[in-house]
C-alpha positions as CSV (number, residue, x, y, z in Angstrom):
1,M,-52.5,272.9,-34.5
2,V,-53.5,271.8,-31.0
3,G,-56.0,274.1,-29.3
4,A,-55.1,275.9,-26.1
5,E,-57.8,274.1,-24.1
6,S,-56.1,270.7,-24.6
7,M,-52.6,271.9,-23.9
8,G,-52.7,270.7,-20.2
9,A,-52.9,267.1,-21.4
10,L,-50.2,267.3,-24.1
11,D,-47.9,264.4,-24.5
12,I,-44.3,264.9,-25.7
13,G,-45.2,264.3,-29.4
14,A,-48.0,266.8,-29.4
15,A,-45.8,269.3,-27.5
16,L,-43.1,268.9,-30.1
17,A,-45.6,269.4,-32.9
18,V,-46.8,272.6,-31.3
19,L,-43.2,273.9,-30.9
20,G,-42.4,273.0,-34.5
21,D,-45.5,274.3,-36.3
22,G,-44.3,277.9,-36.3
23,T,-47.4,279.4,-34.6
24,R,-46.6,281.6,-31.7
25,G,-48.7,282.1,-28.7
26,A,-49.7,280.6,-25.4
27,E,-49.5,277.2,-26.9
28,W,-45.7,277.5,-27.3
29,A,-45.2,278.4,-23.6
30,Q,-47.4,275.5,-22.5
31,A,-45.6,273.1,-24.9
32,E,-42.2,274.2,-23.5
33,T,-43.4,273.5,-20.0
34,V,-44.4,270.0,-21.0
35,L,-41.1,269.4,-22.7
36,R,-39.1,270.8,-19.9
37,Q,-40.9,268.6,-17.4
38,A,-40.5,265.6,-19.6
39,G,-36.7,265.9,-19.3
40,P,-34.5,263.3,-21.1
41,A,-37.5,261.7,-22.8
42,A,-38.0,264.8,-24.8
43,W,-34.4,265.4,-25.8
44,P,-34.4,263.2,-29.0
45,G,-37.4,265.1,-30.4
46,L,-35.8,268.4,-29.5
47,A,-32.6,267.5,-31.1
48,E,-34.4,266.6,-34.3
49,L,-36.3,269.9,-34.2
50,I,-33.0,271.7,-34.1
51,V,-32.1,270.2,-37.4
52,V,-35.4,270.3,-39.3
53,G,-37.3,273.1,-37.5
54,A,-37.7,276.6,-38.7
55,D,-35.3,279.1,-37.1
56,E,-37.4,280.2,-34.2
57,S,-38.6,276.7,-33.5
58,A,-35.0,275.5,-33.6
59,Q,-33.9,278.3,-31.2
60,R,-36.6,277.4,-28.7
61,A,-35.8,273.7,-28.9
62,G,-32.1,274.6,-28.5
63,A,-32.8,276.6,-25.4
64,L,-34.6,273.6,-23.8
65,L,-31.5,271.6,-24.5
66,G,-29.2,274.2,-22.9
67,F,-27.9,276.1,-25.9
68,T,-27.8,279.9,-25.8
69,H,-28.1,280.3,-29.6
70,I,-28.4,277.7,-32.4
71,T,-25.9,278.3,-35.2
72,D,-25.3,276.4,-38.5
73,E,-22.3,274.7,-36.9
74,I,-24.5,273.4,-34.0
75,R,-27.1,272.2,-36.5
76,M,-24.5,270.2,-38.4
77,R,-23.1,268.7,-35.3
78,V,-26.5,267.6,-34.1
79,L,-27.4,266.3,-37.5
80,S,-24.3,264.1,-37.4
81,L,-25.7,262.2,-34.4
82,L,-28.9,261.5,-36.4
83,D,-27.2,259.8,-39.4
84,E,-28.8,256.6,-40.6
85,D,-25.4,254.8,-40.7
86,P,-24.4,253.6,-37.1
87,G,-20.7,253.9,-38.1
88,E,-21.1,257.5,-39.0
89,R,-23.0,258.1,-35.7
90,R,-20.2,256.4,-33.8
91,E,-17.5,258.5,-35.4
92,S,-19.5,261.7,-34.7
93,V,-19.9,260.7,-31.0
94,I,-16.1,260.1,-30.8
95,D,-15.5,263.5,-32.3
96,F,-17.6,265.0,-29.5
97,G,-15.4,263.2,-27.0
98,L,-12.2,264.5,-28.6
99,G,-13.6,268.0,-28.2
100,G,-13.3,267.7,-24.4
101,A,-14.8,270.4,-22.2
102,A,-15.8,272.6,-25.2
103,M,-18.5,270.1,-25.9
104,V,-20.3,270.6,-22.5
105,P,-23.2,272.6,-24.2
106,F,-24.0,269.5,-26.3
107,A,-24.4,267.2,-23.2
108,R,-28.2,266.8,-23.5
109,V,-28.0,266.1,-27.2
110,L,-25.1,263.7,-26.7
111,A,-27.1,261.9,-24.0
112,T,-29.6,260.8,-26.7
113,S,-26.8,258.6,-28.1
114,L,-26.8,256.6,-24.8
115,D,-30.0,255.1,-26.1
116,D,-28.7,254.4,-29.6
117,P,-29.8,251.0,-31.0
118,D,-26.2,250.2,-31.9
119,P,-24.1,249.1,-28.9
120,S,-20.9,250.5,-30.3
121,V,-22.5,254.0,-30.5
122,V,-23.6,253.7,-26.8
123,A,-20.1,252.6,-25.8
124,A,-18.6,255.6,-27.7
125,A,-21.0,257.9,-26.0
126,V,-20.0,256.6,-22.5
127,G,-16.4,257.3,-23.5
128,A,-17.2,260.8,-24.8
129,F,-18.8,261.8,-21.6
130,A,-15.7,260.6,-19.7
131,S,-13.6,262.8,-22.0
132,I,-15.8,265.8,-21.7
133,G,-15.7,265.6,-17.9
134,R,-17.5,266.4,-14.7
135,A,-19.5,269.3,-16.0
136,T,-21.8,266.8,-17.6
137,V,-22.6,265.0,-14.3
138,P,-25.9,266.9,-13.7
139,V,-27.1,265.8,-17.2
140,L,-26.1,262.2,-16.7
141,R,-27.8,262.1,-13.3
142,E,-30.9,263.4,-14.9
143,V,-30.9,260.5,-17.3
144,R,-30.1,258.1,-14.5
145,Q,-33.2,259.3,-12.6
146,S,-35.4,258.8,-15.6
147,R,-37.2,255.6,-16.7
148,L,-35.4,255.4,-20.0
149,R,-33.4,252.4,-21.2
150,S,-30.4,254.7,-21.3
151,R,-30.2,255.0,-17.6
152,R,-27.8,252.0,-17.4
153,A,-25.4,253.6,-19.9
154,A,-25.7,256.9,-17.9
155,L,-24.4,255.0,-14.8
156,A,-21.5,253.7,-16.8
157,A,-20.6,257.2,-18.0
158,L,-20.8,258.5,-14.4
159,A,-18.5,255.7,-13.3
160,E,-16.0,256.6,-16.1
161,I,-16.0,260.2,-14.9
162,G,-15.4,259.1,-11.3
163,W,-17.0,256.9,-8.8
164,D,-17.7,259.9,-6.6
165,A,-20.0,261.2,-9.4
166,I,-22.3,258.3,-8.9
167,D,-25.5,259.1,-6.9
168,P,-25.0,257.9,-3.3
169,R,-28.0,255.6,-3.5
170,D,-26.6,253.9,-6.6
171,A,-23.2,253.6,-4.9
172,R,-24.8,251.8,-1.9
173,L,-26.6,249.4,-4.1
174,L,-23.5,248.6,-6.1
175,T,-21.5,248.0,-2.8
176,R,-24.1,245.5,-1.7
177,L,-24.2,243.8,-5.1
178,I,-20.4,243.4,-5.2
179,A,-20.4,242.0,-1.7
180,S,-23.1,239.5,-2.6
181,K,-21.5,238.4,-5.9
182,S,-18.0,238.1,-4.4
183,R,-19.2,235.6,-1.7
184,T,-20.1,233.0,-4.3
185,E,-18.1,234.0,-7.4
186,I,-16.4,231.4,-9.4
187,P,-13.4,232.8,-11.4
188,Q,-13.9,232.8,-15.1
189,S,-11.1,232.1,-17.6
190,F,-9.8,234.9,-19.8
191,Y,-6.9,235.7,-22.0
192,P,-4.8,238.6,-20.8
193,N,-3.8,241.6,-22.7
194,A,-1.8,243.1,-19.9
195,E,1.1,242.9,-17.5
196,W,0.7,241.3,-14.1
197,Y,2.6,240.0,-11.1
198,A,2.2,236.7,-9.2
199,L,3.3,236.7,-5.6
200,R,3.4,233.6,-3.4
201,S,1.4,235.3,-0.6
202,T,-2.1,235.5,0.8
203,D,-1.4,238.7,2.7
204,R,-3.2,241.4,0.7
205,D,-2.2,244.2,3.1
206,A,1.4,243.4,2.5
207,V,0.9,243.4,-1.2
208,L,-0.8,246.8,-1.1
209,R,2.1,248.2,0.8
210,A,4.7,246.7,-1.5
211,F,3.1,248.4,-4.5
212,D,2.3,251.7,-2.7
213,L,-1.4,251.2,-3.3
214,S,-4.2,252.9,-1.3
215,D,-7.9,253.2,-1.0
216,P,-8.7,249.6,-1.9
217,V,-12.3,249.0,-3.0
218,P,-13.7,245.5,-3.1
219,V,-14.7,244.4,-6.6
220,T,-15.6,241.1,-8.2
221,M,-12.9,239.1,-10.0
222,R,-14.9,239.6,-13.2
223,A,-14.7,243.4,-12.8
224,G,-11.0,243.3,-11.8
225,F,-9.9,241.1,-14.7
226,E,-12.0,242.9,-17.3
227,R,-9.7,245.9,-17.8
228,W,-6.8,243.6,-18.5
229,S,-8.4,241.0,-20.8
230,T,-8.4,240.6,-24.5
231,R,-11.9,241.3,-25.9
232,R,-12.9,241.7,-29.5
233,T,-16.1,243.4,-28.4
234,K,-14.5,245.9,-26.0
235,P,-16.2,249.3,-26.0
236,S,-14.9,251.7,-28.7
237,G,-13.4,255.0,-27.7
238,H,-9.6,255.1,-27.1
239,W,-10.0,257.0,-23.9
240,L,-11.8,254.0,-22.3
241,F,-9.6,251.8,-20.1
242,G,-6.5,252.2,-22.3
243,G,-6.2,255.9,-22.7
244,W,-3.1,257.9,-21.6
245,A,-5.2,261.0,-20.7
246,D,-5.4,261.9,-17.1
247,H,-3.3,258.9,-16.0
248,R,-6.1,256.4,-16.7
249,Q,-3.6,253.7,-17.6
250,C,-1.6,254.0,-14.4
251,G,-4.2,255.2,-11.9
252,Q,-5.4,251.8,-10.6
253,M,-4.2,248.3,-10.1
254,F,-6.2,245.2,-9.4
255,V,-5.1,242.9,-6.5
256,S,-6.8,239.6,-6.8
257,P,-8.0,237.3,-4.0
258,A,-5.5,234.6,-3.3
259,I,-5.9,232.0,-6.1
260,D,-4.3,228.6,-5.5
261,G,-2.0,230.4,-3.0
262,W,-1.0,233.2,-5.4
263,T,-2.0,236.8,-5.3
264,L,-2.1,238.4,-8.8
265,V,-1.5,242.1,-9.2
266,F,-2.6,243.6,-12.6
267,G,-1.4,246.9,-13.9
268,K,1.9,248.9,-13.9
269,P,3.3,250.6,-10.8
270,K,3.7,254.3,-11.2
271,Q,7.5,254.3,-11.2
272,M,7.5,251.8,-14.1
273,Y,5.4,254.3,-16.2
274,H,7.1,257.6,-15.4
275,E,10.7,256.9,-14.5
276,Y,12.2,256.5,-18.0
277,E,15.3,254.3,-17.3
278,Y,16.2,251.2,-19.2
279,E,13.1,249.1,-18.7
280,H,14.7,245.7,-18.8
281,D,17.0,246.5,-15.9
282,A,14.3,248.3,-14.0
283,Q,11.9,245.4,-14.3
284,Q,14.5,242.9,-13.2
285,R,15.3,245.0,-10.1
286,R,11.6,245.3,-9.3
287,C,11.1,241.6,-9.3
288,V,14.2,241.0,-7.2
289,D,13.1,243.6,-4.6
290,L,9.6,242.1,-4.4
291,S,11.1,238.6,-3.9
292,R,13.0,239.8,-0.8
293,E,9.7,240.2,0.9
294,F,7.5,237.5,-0.8
295,G,10.0,234.9,-1.6
296,T,8.8,233.8,-5.0
297,V,7.8,236.4,-7.6
298,Y,6.8,236.2,-11.2
299,W,6.0,239.1,-13.6
300,Y,4.4,238.5,-17.0
301,V,3.5,240.7,-20.0
302,Q,1.2,239.6,-22.9
303,I,0.4,242.6,-25.1
304,Q,-1.3,242.0,-28.4
305,N,-2.8,244.8,-30.4
306,G,-2.4,243.4,-33.9
307,G,0.5,245.5,-34.7
308,C,4.0,246.7,-33.9
309,G,3.1,247.2,-30.3
310,D,2.9,243.4,-29.7
311,W,5.3,242.1,-27.0
312,M,5.7,239.6,-24.3
313,S,8.0,239.2,-21.3
314,W,8.4,237.2,-18.1
315,C,10.6,237.6,-15.1
316,A,11.2,235.3,-12.1
317,A,13.0,236.0,-8.8
318,E,13.6,233.9,-5.7
319,H,14.5,235.3,-2.3
320,G,16.4,238.3,-3.7
321,A,18.0,236.6,-6.7
322,L,17.0,236.9,-10.4
323,T,16.5,233.5,-11.9
324,R,15.1,234.4,-15.4
325,Y,14.2,237.3,-17.6
326,Y,12.8,237.0,-21.2
327,H,11.6,239.6,-23.6
328,H,10.4,239.3,-27.2
329,D,8.7,242.0,-29.3
330,F,7.1,242.4,-32.7
331,Y,10.4,243.1,-34.4
332,G,11.9,239.8,-33.2
333,D,14.2,241.5,-30.7
334,A,14.8,239.4,-27.7
335,V,16.5,239.9,-24.3
336,E,17.3,236.9,-22.2
337,V,18.9,236.7,-18.8
338,G,19.4,233.4,-16.9
339,E,18.7,229.9,-17.9
340,P,15.2,229.1,-19.4
341,L,12.6,228.0,-17.0
342,A,11.5,224.4,-16.9
343,A,8.1,225.8,-18.1
344,E,9.7,227.0,-21.3
345,A,10.7,223.4,-22.4
346,G,9.2,222.2,-25.6
347,L,8.0,225.7,-26.7
348,R,9.1,227.3,-30.0
349,D,10.1,231.0,-30.3
350,P,7.5,233.3,-31.9
351,D,8.0,234.0,-35.5
352,A,6.5,236.5,-37.9
353,A,5.2,233.9,-40.4
354,G,2.8,232.1,-38.0
355,L,0.4,229.5,-39.2
356,W,-0.2,231.3,-42.5
357,G,3.5,231.3,-43.3
358,L,3.7,227.6,-42.5
359,M,0.7,226.8,-44.6
360,N,2.2,228.7,-47.5
361,S,5.5,226.9,-47.2
362,H,4.3,223.4,-46.7
363,L,0.7,222.9,-48.0
364,P,-0.7,222.6,-51.5
365,H,-2.0,225.9,-52.7
366,E,-5.7,224.8,-52.9
367,R,-5.5,223.2,-49.5
368,M,-4.1,226.4,-48.0
369,L,-6.8,228.6,-49.6
370,S,-9.5,226.2,-48.3
371,L,-8.2,226.6,-44.7
372,I,-7.8,230.3,-45.0
373,R,-11.4,230.7,-46.2
374,A,-12.6,228.6,-43.2
375,Q,-10.9,230.9,-40.6
376,P,-13.4,232.7,-38.3
377,D,-13.9,236.3,-39.2
378,Y,-12.5,238.5,-36.4
379,D,-15.0,241.2,-37.3
380,D,-18.0,238.9,-37.3
381,Q,-20.3,240.7,-34.8
382,D,-22.6,237.7,-34.7
383,L,-19.9,235.8,-32.7
384,D,-19.4,236.8,-29.1
385,D,-15.9,236.5,-27.6
386,A,-16.4,233.0,-26.3
387,A,-17.9,231.7,-29.6
388,F,-15.1,233.3,-31.6
389,D,-12.4,231.8,-29.3
390,A,-14.0,228.4,-29.7
391,A,-14.2,228.7,-33.5
392,Q,-10.6,229.9,-33.7
393,Q,-9.4,226.9,-31.6
394,I,-11.2,224.5,-33.9
395,W,-9.7,226.2,-36.9
396,V,-6.1,226.1,-35.4
397,G,-6.6,222.4,-34.8
398,R,-7.6,221.8,-38.4
399,V,-4.4,223.7,-39.6
400,R,-2.2,221.7,-37.2
401,A,-3.7,218.5,-38.5
402,A,-3.2,219.5,-42.1
403,L,0.5,220.4,-41.4
404,A,1.0,217.1,-39.5
405,E,-0.2,215.2,-42.6
406,V,2.8,216.6,-44.4
407,G,5.2,215.9,-41.6
408,I,5.2,219.4,-40.0
409,D,4.8,219.2,-36.2
410,I,4.2,222.5,-34.5
411,P,5.1,222.7,-30.8
412,P,3.2,225.4,-28.8
413,T,4.6,228.9,-29.1
414,R,6.1,230.7,-26.2
415,S,3.7,233.1,-24.6
416,A,3.5,234.8,-21.2
417,A,0.0,233.3,-20.7
418,L,1.3,229.8,-21.2
419,I,4.3,230.4,-19.0
420,A,2.0,231.7,-16.3
421,Q,-0.2,228.6,-16.6
422,R,2.9,226.4,-16.1
423,T,4.4,228.3,-13.2
424,T,1.7,230.1,-11.1
425,V,-1.9,230.6,-12.2
426,G,-3.2,229.8,-15.7
427,L,-5.7,232.6,-16.4
428,G,-7.2,230.5,-19.2
429,E,-7.7,227.7,-16.8
430,L,-9.6,229.5,-14.1
431,G,-12.8,227.9,-13.0
432,A,-14.6,225.9,-10.3
433,D,-11.5,223.9,-9.4
434,S,-9.6,227.1,-8.6
435,Q,-9.1,227.6,-4.8
436,V,-10.0,231.2,-3.9
437,E,-9.4,232.9,-0.6
438,G,-10.7,236.4,0.2
439,H,-11.8,238.9,-2.4
440,G,-10.2,241.2,-4.9
441,V,-9.8,245.0,-4.7
442,L,-9.1,247.9,-7.1
443,A,-6.6,250.2,-5.4
444,L,-5.1,253.6,-6.3
445,T,-1.5,254.2,-7.3
446,E,0.3,257.5,-6.6
447,C,-1.1,258.8,-10.0
448,G,-4.6,257.5,-9.1
449,R,-4.7,259.3,-5.8
450,R,-4.9,262.6,-7.7
451,W,-8.0,261.5,-9.6
452,G,-9.7,259.0,-7.5
453,H,-11.4,255.7,-8.5
454,R,-13.1,255.6,-11.9
455,G,-14.1,253.1,-14.6
456,A,-17.2,251.1,-15.5
457,F,-16.9,247.3,-15.4
458,P,-19.2,244.4,-15.6
459,L,-19.8,242.8,-12.2
C-alpha cells in the first residue's frame, strides 16, 4: 500500500492500485482526486477496476466514470469491451451503439474504445457515439482536449454527431485546412457506389437552387467523393454514412467543382427518397426537368453491395426531351426507354454467371481451379483498397486471356461507371489531366436542414 505522505505525487497507476487494494482511508480520497484530474487517461484503468475490483473499489471506480451504481449487468457490458478478440470487442461496441440514448452512462467507458489497437473497433466506436447522440459531446470534447492518441477519433465522433458539436477552435482549423488543400487539390480516381447527376454547367449557385440545396460548406473533392465511393475498408457500423436513421442518407448532397465542364451532384434529392411513386417514371421526369434549365443532363446509378440490392441505371435528357433511360438489377429485370446511347456500343448485358460462370463453362477444370485460387482475397486486410483493385485487375486480365485462348472473347460489361466515362466524366479516370474550376461543397437537403451538417470524412 502507498503511504499517505507520497500520495501527492501519485501517478495514475499508483492511484489505481490504491483504489483497488481495498484499504479505506485518506489514501482513497487522494487517489480519487488524482484519477479525476487525470481525466480520459485514467478511464481504461477505471474500466478494468469495475470488472476485477472488489465491490467497493468497483463502485468508486464506477462513480469516477459517471455511474451511479455498478450492477452485474454493467460489469458484464464493460467486460465485453475488454475481450482479447478484436472481433468480439467490435461487436460489443456496435451493441452499445444500437442501444442509443440509453447508453449515455457508458460514454466514458466507450471512449476507451476510441484508442483500441484495432482500427475496426475504433471505427465502430465512432459510429456508436453517433448513434448514442449529443449527450456524449462533453465526454468526447474531454477526450479531444487530452493528449491521447484517441483525440483524432473523438473529433470524428463529434463530426458524426454534428459539425456544430465540434469545438470552435477545431472548426476554424478545419476550415483553413480545407481552403488550403482545395487550392491545389488534384482529383483522385475512385469507383462509385452511388447515384449522381452530371450537368453541363459551371454555375454552382444555379445547381444548388435546382436541387433545393442550402447551407453549402466548402469541402475537398476527396471528402465529397468519399461518402459515395466503394471501399473495402470503410468503417464498420451500419449507421455510418449509409444508415437510414435520422435521414443520414438523404440529408446532404455533394456538389463538385466543375470538372471538364461538368458539375457532378452526388446523392438523392429529398423527393426521390420520400415520395413513393413509380421510381422509373419519377427519375425520367427529374432528368427532363433539369435539362430544361441546364441543356444536357445525365443521371447514373452504380450500387453494388454484393447481394440482391445491386442495381445500375442511367438516364439522359436534352433540352426538355428524354433521350435514354436504362435500368438493370440483381434479378435481371431491365427497363429501357429510347435508343441505346452511342456509349453503350460494344458492351454486353450483365449476367449472373460472370467470369466464374464463363470459366466453368469453357475452361478445363484444373485450369479454372488454378485461376480461382489465384483470385485476390476480398477480406485480406493486408491489401489496402488501391492494392486490392490493382491485384483484381491483374487477375481479371489473366482470366480474359485464358478464355481468349479457347475462343471466348468477353466485351466489357455495361455499367453506369463506364457509361459515365464515355459520356461525361469518368470517375475512375480522374487525375492531373482533369480540368477543375472552383471548389466542391456539401449542402443540405430539405431533410438535412432539420439536422444540420454532420459526417466525418478524410480531407
